[in-house]
C-alpha positions as CSV (number, residue, x, y, z in Angstrom):
1,X,44.3,73.7,-37.9
2,X,41.6,74.0,-39.1
3,X,37.8,72.1,-37.9
4,X,37.1,72.4,-42.2
5,X,33.5,69.9,-41.2
6,X,32.6,73.2,-38.9
7,X,32.0,75.8,-41.7
8,X,30.6,73.5,-44.3
9,X,26.6,73.4,-43.3
10,X,25.6,77.2,-41.3
11,X,22.7,78.9,-42.8
12,X,23.3,82.5,-41.3
13,X,25.9,84.6,-43.1
14,X,26.9,86.2,-39.6
15,X,27.6,83.3,-38.0
16,X,29.3,81.8,-41.2
17,X,31.5,84.6,-41.2
18,X,32.4,84.6,-37.7
19,X,32.9,80.4,-37.5
20,X,34.8,81.1,-41.0
21,X,37.3,83.9,-39.0
22,X,37.2,81.4,-35.9
23,X,38.5,78.4,-37.8
24,X,41.1,79.2,-40.7
25,X,41.5,83.3,-39.0
26,X,41.2,84.6,-42.9
27,X,44.6,82.9,-43.6
28,X,44.7,82.2,-47.4
29,X,46.3,78.9,-46.9
30,X,43.8,77.2,-44.1
31,X,40.8,78.6,-46.6
32,X,42.9,76.7,-49.3
33,X,42.8,74.0,-46.8
34,X,39.1,74.2,-46.4
35,X,37.9,74.8,-49.8
36,X,35.8,72.2,-50.2
37,X,33.5,72.9,-47.0
38,X,33.6,76.7,-48.2
39,X,32.2,75.9,-51.9
40,X,30.1,73.5,-50.6
41,X,28.3,76.3,-47.6
42,X,28.6,78.7,-50.6
43,X,27.1,76.5,-53.7
44,X,26.0,73.6,-52.4
45,X,23.3,71.8,-50.8
46,X,21.2,72.8,-48.6
47,X,20.8,77.1,-48.6
48,X,23.2,77.8,-51.2
49,X,25.0,81.1,-51.4
50,X,24.3,81.9,-48.0
51,X,25.3,85.7,-49.1
52,X,22.7,86.6,-51.6
53,X,23.6,86.5,-55.2
54,X,27.5,87.7,-55.7
55,X,28.7,88.0,-52.4
56,X,31.8,85.2,-53.8
57,X,31.5,86.8,-57.2
58,X,35.4,88.7,-56.8
59,X,37.2,87.3,-54.1
60,X,40.8,89.0,-53.3
61,X,41.8,85.5,-54.1
62,X,40.4,82.7,-56.0
63,X,38.6,79.4,-54.1
64,X,38.0,76.3,-56.9
65,X,34.8,75.5,-56.3
66,X,34.3,72.8,-58.7
């Protein structure tokens, strides 16, 4: 089971990807379970868009960040 709170507020892209894999194993279902936290890390408060412009523009699946 994913601990989504661990992937909500990370500033370092490499560290974020390591933690994201640790928590979700990049499994689509687990990624969707953490959708809110992932969107917050990418677009939200603090240091939004941790990977730079365009990193999340064409993922192989679609998370809905609202």
